[in-house]
N, C-alpha and C positions, 0 to 999 in steps of 0.2 A: 654598751657599744655607742660612740659618738655618732650623732646624726649627720650625715653627709650633707644635708642641706640647710644646717643651722647658719652658716655664713651668707646664705642667699635667701633671705626671706624679705618678700615684698609685703608691705602694710597698704592696705586700701585706705584712702582717704576718707575724711568725713562728709557726708552728704549734705544736702541743702537744709534738710530739716535740723541739722545738729547731731544727728545720731551716727554712732559708728555702724554702718551697715555690716562690715565684715570685720572680724577680729584677725589678728596675725596668725601666721600657721603655728608659731609657737605657743599661743595662746588658748588654742582650740581646746575645747573640753570634749567629753566623751560624745556629745551629740553633735560635734561639728567635725569637719575633714579640712585639712590644709592642702595646698598645692604651692609648687615652686613655679615662679613665673618663668617663662621662655627667655625673657631678656633682661640683662642687668639694668640697674636704674640709670637714666641717663644725669650726668653731670649738670648742675644748675647753670653753669656758664657756656655750656655746650649750645652751639648753634648749628642750625640745619644748612643745607647748600642753598636751600630756597630762599633763606632769610639773610644771608650773610651780605655785608654790603649796604643793607638798608637801615636806617633809623627809624623805630617804631612811632617815636614822637612826631615824626614828619608825615606819617600817613595820616589822611583825613578820610574819615567815612563820607561819601558824597551826598549821602541823604540827612546828614545832620542838620543842616540849616532848614531843610524842609520838615522837620519833625518826624521823620520816619525812624522807627527804632532799627537799631542794628540787628541783623539776623542772629548774632550771638545772645543780644539780650532777650529776644524773643524765645530762643531755644532755653535761656536760663529760666524765664518766667514760666514756661511750659513745665519744665522740671520741677520747679518750686509747687505749681500748682498740683502737679502730679504726687509729689511728696506729701502735701497736704491732705489731698484725697487718700492717700495710703494710711497717715494718721488718724483720720476721720473714721475709715473702715475698720483700722485696727481697734480703735476705742470702742466702736459699735459692735465688735465680733464678740460672739459668746463661746467660740470653740476652744480648743486646748492651746495653750501659749505657744508650745512648740510649733503647731501649725500656722499660727499667726505670724510668727518670726521668719517661718520659711517662705510664707506667702509673700510677705514684705520684702525679704531679700531676693526671691526669685523673679519679682516684678522688676526690681532695680537692675539684675543681671540682664534680663530681656530688653530692658531699656538701653543698655549698654552695647548689647548685640545689634540693636537696631532693627528695622524692618525693611527687607530688600530681596536680594535675589533667593536665597533660602526659603523664605516664606512663600514667595510667588511660585517656586518650583514645586514646593509642597502642595500649594494651592491647586495646580494644575493635575498632579498626581491623584490626589485623593478626590479632587472634583470629579474625575472620571468615575471613581467609585460610587459617588452620590448620583452620578449621571446613570449608571448600571442599575440603579435602584429605581429611578424614574422610568427607564425602559421595561424593567420588569414588570411595572404596573399596567404596562399596554400590552404586552406581548400576547397573552392568552386572549383578550379581546379581540385583537386583529386577526389571529390565526384561527379563532373559533368557528366562524363560518365555513373556512376550507377545511380545519380538521374535523368538524362534526360529519361532513360528507366524505371526507377520505377514510375516516375509521368508523363510521356508522354510528355516531352517537345518539343515544335517546335524549330527550329533553333532561331526564335525571342526571344523566352522564354529564350533560353539557354544564348545568347547573353546578355540578360538583367540581369539575374543572375550572370553572370561573372563580370559585372560592379557595381551592386547595393552594393556589399562590399565597394567598394572604394568610392561611393556616401556617405555611411554611416560614413566612416573613415574621409572623407573630412569634412563634417558637423561637426562630433565629435571633430576633432582637433582644429577646429575654437571656438567651443563652450567651450569645457573644458578648452582650454588655457585660454580664457577670463576670465572663472570663477575662475581659480586657482590663478589669481592674485587678486581677490576680495574676494574670501571665504577660500582660503587655498590649499596648494599643496596635502597635504595628504588626507583631506575630500574629495577634488574632484577626486582624483585618487581611492579612495575607492569606491566612487558612480559610477564611470565609469566603474570600472571593475565589481562592482554588476551588473550593468545593462547588460554588456556583457555577464556574466554567465548565467543570468536568461533567456535570449534570445537565446544564444546557446543552452541551454538544451531543450527550447521550440521548436527550428527549428529542433532538432533530431526527434522528435515526429510529426510533421507537415506532413499531409498526402497529402495535396492539394498545388498547385503550388502558389497561393496567399498567402497564410500563411507562405509557407516556405520563400518566397520572402521578406515579411514584417518582419519576425524573424530576417532573416540575415541582412536586413537593420539596425534594432534595435542594432543588436550585433556588426555591424560595428561601430555605432554610439558610443557605449560604449568605444570599445577598442581604437576607434580613438583618445581618450584623453590620452593614456598611453605614447606615446612618447613625446609631448611636456611638460608633467609634469615630467616625470620620469627624463629627463636630467636637468630639471630646479631644481628638488627636491633635486637631489644627488648633484649637483654642489655646493650648498649653504650649504653642510657638508665639502667642500674640500678646503684646502689653495691653494693659487696660483700656487706652484711648483709642486701640485699633480693633478691639475684639468685636464690637457690635457692628462696625461697619463690614469689616472683612469676613465675618461669618454670615452677613447678609449677602455679599457677593458670592459667598460659596453656594448659597441656596440656588443661584440661578443655573448651577449644574443640572438641578432636578428638572427644571423648565426645559433645558438643551435635551434632557433624556426624554421627555415626551415629544419634542419636536424631531429628535432623530428617528424615533420609533414610527411617527405618523409618516415621515417623509419616506423612509426606507420600506414601510409596509406598501405605501402608494407605488414605489418604484420596483418591488419585487414580487409581491404576492400575486397580482393580476397577470403575471407573465408565466403562463403554464410551460412554455417550452424551456424554462429554466432549469427544470428538473430532469430525472431520468429514472428509469425503472430496469428491475432485473427480473424479468418474468412476471407472475402475477402476484408472487409473495412478497416482492420488495419494492415499494413505490418511494421516491424521493421527489415530492412535488415543490413547487416554488415556495409555499408556505415554510416549508422545513429550511430552506435556504434563508429565509428571514429570521428564523430562530437562531441560526448560527451566526448571522451578521448582528444580532442583537447581543451577541457575548463579546463584541470586539470593545466596548468601553470598559469592561470589567478587565478583560486580558491586558488592554493598555495601561490601567492602574495597577494590576498585579505586575507587570514588568517594572512600571517606575518605583514602586515601592521597595524592590530590591535594591535600589540605590539611596533610600531615605532612613534615616535612623529611628530609634525608639524615641517616645517623648522623654526628655531629661526629667521632667516634673514627675513622670511616673516612676523613674528610676530613683530620684532623690526620695520619694515616698517609700520605696523599697529598700533604701540605704545602700544602693549602688552607686557609690559617689564617683568612683573614677570614670565610669561608663557616661554618667551624666555631665562631668566635667568636660570631658572630651568631646561630646556632642555639642555643649555649649560653645566650647571653643571654635568647634567647626561651623556654627551657625554664625558667631561673631566674625570669623575670618572671610568666610564666604560673602557676607554682606558687604563687609568694609572694603574688600578687594574689588567688588563690583561697582563700589562707588568711588573707586580711585583712590582709596587711603590704605594701601597693604601694610604700612607701617603701623597702623594701630594695634597695641598690645592688649590681648585678653587678660585683665589685671585681676581677675577674681583669684583669690587664696584661700578662701574659706567658705564654706556653705553649710547651712544649718540644716539638720535632719531631724526628723520626728523619731521618737523612740519606738522600736518595733516591738509590738505586743505579741504578734502570731509568727512563728518561725516555722518554715516548712519542714516537714517530719522527714527525715532520710532514715532509711534502714541501712545500717552498717554491719548488721549481723552477717557473718560469713555463711550461715546455715539457710538463709531466706533465697529464694529463686528469683529471677528476674521478673517474673509473672507477678510473685508476691510483692516485690517492692512496687512494681507499676500499679497494682491494686491499691495498696496503702497511698501512694501518692495521689491516684485518682480519687479515692474516696476523701481524703483530705482535702483536696482542692474542690470538690463537690460541697463539702460541709463549709468550707471557708467562703464560697460563693452565697450559699443560702443564708449563713449568718449575715454576710454583708447586705443581702436582700432584706432580711428581717430587721437590720439596724435603721432601714430607711423609716421605718415607725417609731423611731425614738422620739422622746418628748420635744426635741429641738427641731426635728424635720417633719413631725407628724401632721400638723396643720397645713403647712405649705406644700407638703407632699399630696395631702388630699385635694388641695385646691388646684395644682396642677394636674392631677389625676382626671379631675372633673373638666378642666378647660382642654386638655389633649383630647379626651373622649368626646367632648360636645362639638369641636372644631372638626374632629374627622367624621363623626357620624354625619354631620351636615355636607362636608365637602366630598367625601367619597359616595355618600348616597346620592348627591346631585350628579356627579361625576357618570354614575350608571344612569341616571334617570334622564339625563339630557340625550344621550345617543339612544336610549330605549324609545323615548317620546318621538325622535325623529323617524325610527323605524315603524312606530305605530301610525304616525301620520301618512307615511308612505304606503303603508298596507292598507289604510281607509281609503286613501286616493285611489289605490290599485283595485279595491274591492268595488268602489263605485263605478268603476268601469267594466265589471263583470258581465258577459253575454249570457242570457239564459235562453236556451232552446227546451221547448216543452211539447213532447208527444211528435217528436220528428221522426220520420220512417224513411231510411236510407237503403237501398237495395243495389247490389253490383256496383258497387262505388269504390274508386281508387283514391284513397286518402293520401296525396303526396305532399301535403303542406302541413306546417306545425299548427298545433291546437294550444291557445294559451287563454287563461283567465276565463273559463267558461264552466257553465253547469248545465248538464243534460239530463232531463227528468222524463221518465217514461217513454223512453226513444225505443225504436226497433232497428237493429242494423242487421241486415241479412246479407250472406254472400259479398261481403265488404272486405277490402284489404287495406290495412295500415302499414305501410312499408317505408323505411329509413326517414322518419319524421320524429321531432321532439314534441312531448306533450308536458305543458307546463300550468299548474294550478288548474287542473280539469277535473271535474268530479261528475261521474256518470250515476244517477240515482234510479232505481227501479225500471232498469232498462234492459233490453233482451239482445243478446249477440248470438248469432247462430250462422254456422258455416263460415266464419270469419278467419282472417289470416293476419296475424300481426308479426312483423319481421323488422330487426334492427331500431327498436324503439329506446328511446332515452327520456325519462320522465322524471318529473319533479313536482312534488306536492299534488299528485294524481292518485285517485282512489276510484274504486268501484264499490258502490254501498247497495245493498239489496238487490243485485243484478242477477241474471241468469245467463251463465255462458254454456252453450251447447255447441258440440262439434267444433271447437275453435282451436287453433294451433297458435302458440307463442313460441316465436324462433329468433333466438338471439337478442332477447329483450331484458330489461330491469324490472319487468313487472311480475313479481312473486307473490306468495300466497298472502304476504301480510298486507298487500295493497288491496285485496278483495275481503271486504268486510260484509260478513253476512250473506255472502253470495252462494248460489247454488251452483257448482261446476258439475257439469255433465258431458263427460267425454271431452273434456278439456286437457290439451297436450302442451306441456313446456319442454322445449329443446334447447339446449346450449344457452340456458339462461345466464345472464350477468349477475354473478355473485358480488355481494358487497354494496357499498354505495359508490356511486360515481360522481366525479366533482366536475361542476360547469363554472369555471373561474370567472367567465363573463358575468354569470348571473349572481354568484354567491359573493362576490366583492364590490360593494359599493364604494365609489370614489368618495361619495359625500361623507361617509363615515370617517374615512382618513382627513378629510378636509376639516371636519368638526373637531377632531382631536387636535389637529396642527394649529387651527385658530384658538382654540381653549389654552393650549401650552403657550403659543405667542402672547396671549392677552395679559399674562402675568408679568411681562417684561416691565411695563411701567411701574407696577406694583413692587417690583423687586428693586428697580432703581430708587424710587422714593424712600422705600423702607431702609435701604441701604445709606442713603444720604441722611435720613433724619433719625436712625436709631438711636446715636449717640446725643443728639441734640433735643429731642423731646422725650425720649426715655422708652424703656421695654414695654412697661405697662400700658403706657398711652397707646404706643403702636398696636399692641395686642388688642386691648380694649376697644380702641377706635375702629380698628379694621374689622374685628368681630361684628360689631353694631351695625357700620355701614353695610357689611355683606347681609347681616339680617334685614336691613331695608330692601336691599336688591332682590331677595327673594320673592317680595310681594309683586314685583314686575312679571313675576311667572305666571300670574294669572292672567295676563295679556298674550300669552305666548299661544297664538291659535295657527301658526305657520311654522314651516322648518325655518325660514329666514328669522322670526322673531325668537325661537328657541336659541339659536345660534349666537343672536345678538346678546341675550340675557346670560348665556353661559360665558361669553367673553367678559361681560360686565362683573359677574360673580366671581369668576377665577381673578380678575384683576384686583378687585377690591379685598378678597381673603387672602391673598398670598401674603401681604405684610403681616398679618396674624401669624402665619406659619413661620415665617422669619422670626418675629418676635419670640415665639414659644420655644423656637430651638436654641435662640441665643440665651434666654433666661434660664433654660434648663442646665446649660452648660455652667452658669455662673451661681445657681443657687446652692449646688451640692459640692462637698469637698472632694479633693482628688480622689481619695480611696473609694468613693462611692459615686463618683460622676458618671462613668460609663454604666455602670450597675443600674442607677436610677434612670438614665436615658435610655437604657434598653427596655426596662419596665415600663416606663411611658410611652415608648414606641411601639411596644408590643400590645400596650392597651390600645393604642391608636389603631392598629391593625384589627383588634377584636371589633372595635367601632366599625371599621370599613367592612368586616363581614357581616355585622348585624343590619347595617344600613343599607348595603346593596342588597340584601335579600328582602328587606322590607320595602324599599323604594320600587324595586322592580315588580313587586306583587301588585302594586297600585297602577302600573301603567295600563291605559285602556280603560280603567274603571274611575278612577277619580285624581284629579291633581291637587285638591284640597288638603289632604292628610299629608302627603309628603312635602308641601309648602309649609304648612303650619308646625311640623315637625321640624324642618330645618331652622325656620325662625326662631323657635323656642330655644332649640340648641344653642344657636349662635347668641341669642340674647342672654340666656343663663351664662354661657362660658365667657361673655364679653364684659359683663357686670361683675362677675367674680374675678376677672383678671386685674380689674382695677383695685382689687384689695392685696395683691401680692406686693411683696417689698421690691423698691427699684435696685437695680443691680449694676447700673452703669458706672457707679464708682467704687465697685466692690472689688477686691481682690480674690483671685482663686485660690481658695484656702486648701 
C-alpha cells in the first residue's frame, strides 16, 4: 500500500557542527521514527507581509560601527559552542551508541523548543511539590508540643513520632524513584502526592496515637517521592546551558516550604479557639488545623500536574514515539507563541530511540483472571525495578555511585543533625534559665490557708499542709518532696510538670483535677478521694507553644536565600563539583563557631550562618545527581540516594539530640568531620556542566 505521506516529507537541515541531526522520514531505520510536518515548505521567493517593500541590503545594524555583535551572531556563536560541547561530551561518553545519539538529538530538539512559558509553568507546579516536602520536614516538630499533651504522649512515643516521618520518606524515595523509571515521572508524582494528601488529611482527625503515627508514616511515604521525581522530571525539559541554573532556582521551593511551615505554625497553633470539640471523645484543636494547612502546597501541585504532560525523554526511552513527539511540539508551540512568534514550525521529523531490551509481560490467555494478570504485571514491575537498582552497581557507575552515596550521607548527617540540635539547645538554655529561678521552700508549715493563686517553678521539701484548700489554680513545674497533706481539699486544678514524691496524703479530697495516681511517686495515700478526675492530658497553648521556636525555624529557612541565589548564578560558571566541595568545606569551618554559642541569640546567629553556607552544596548535589545517571536509571539513583539521605537524618537526629545538655563537643566534631570528608570527596567527582543527559 502506498504511503500517504510520501509526497509530503520534510528533511531537517544540517546543524552547525556539520552533522545531519535528524534523517528524513523515508530514510528512518528500525530505531527511528518519522513524522510529517504540519506545514508545507515555503517557496524560496516567498516574502512575508512584514518584509514586503523593504530592501534587506538597505537595512543597517545600528551597533555595527560600535563593534557590538549582532544578536543573531551571538545566538549563532552560542549554538556553535553548544554543538562543540555536545561533540566533546559524545566523544568522552562510554555508554551505548544509541543512547549517545538520542541524547545529542534530544538536546538539539529542546534548543529548538526554547526555554519559556512551558518550563516556567512546570517550574511553578512541581516547585509546589518540592515545597510540600520542605513543609513535611517541619510539621511534626511544630505540632509535637501540642500533640503530646493532646494525646498524652510519653517520651518514647514522642521520639518515635519525630522519626516516623523520615522513615516514611526514606522508603517513599526508594519506591517512587524506582517506579518513576518504569511507569513515568508524572504518573508516579501524581500518585505519590495523592497518597500524601489523603493521609495528611486523615492524620489531622486521628484521635489516638496509633492512628496518628500510621497516618504520618503513610503521608511521609507519599511525599518521599517528590524530591527524586521533581528534579528528574524538570531536568528533562531543560537544555544543557539552562540545567544548572534552573534546577538551582527550583531548590528555593524547599526553602519556601520551611518559611511557609514556620509562618503558618506561628499564626495558627497558638490560637486555641480555632478548633472545636464534639464531646470528650473528639477534639480538633488548632494544631490539627495547621496539619491541614500544611497539605495545601501538595494539593496545589497535584491540581497543576493534571495539566502537565509526561516527560518526553522518558517516553522516548520507552519507545512511545507518538506521545513524545506531540509533547515536544506542545512545548515548542507554547514557548514560541508566548514569545510572539506563533508562525514558527516544529520541524522535527525523525527521533532516534534506543533498542528496547525489556518488554512488559502481558497475559493474553483467555483462561487467566484479572487478578492473575494484575499479579504478573506487579511482580514483573517489581523485578524490573530491582534489576534497575542492582544495575547502579555496574562497573561504569559503581565508583561514582559510591562517591555520591558518601557525599549525600555526610551532608545529610551534618545538616539534619544540626537542624535538630539548634532548637533543642535553645530549649535547653531556656530550661537552664528557668531552673536557675526556682524557688525552694523547706520545712514550711501551712494550716487553714486558702491557696487562690498559681504556683510555678517551686520545690517544697518536708512541708506540712493541714486543713488547706487549693481551689481553681494552676500548678506548673512544682514538686512536693517528703511532705504531709492532711485534711486538704483540691478543686479545679490544672497542672503541668507537677509531682508529689515520697509524700503522705491523709483524708484529702481531689475534685475535678488532673492530679491522678501517676503524679504521686512513692506516696502513701491514706483515705484520699479522687472525684470527677480530668482524664487524659490537657493542653495549655500559651505555655506549650514558644514563639521563639517558630522564629528560629523561620530565620533558619530565610538564611538560605543568599546561598540559593549565589549557587544558581554560579552553578554553570564555576561548576558543580566546586560548588559542592567549597560549600561543604566552608560549612565545616562554620561549625567551629558553635563552640562560641553560649546564648540563644548566638545559637540563632550560627544556625543562620550554617544554613546559608550549606545550601549551595545541597543545590549542587541535586543537580549533579540528575546529570550523572542515564535516563533509564536517573530517578532510581536519585531515589536511592535520597533514601540514604533520610537514613542519615534518622541517625543524626537521634545521636545529636542525645548529647543536648551533656556536651556540645561531640556533635560539633561529628558535623565537622562529616562535612570535610564529603567536601574533599566531592572534588573527585566528574564535572557535568557540559554533559548531555544520556
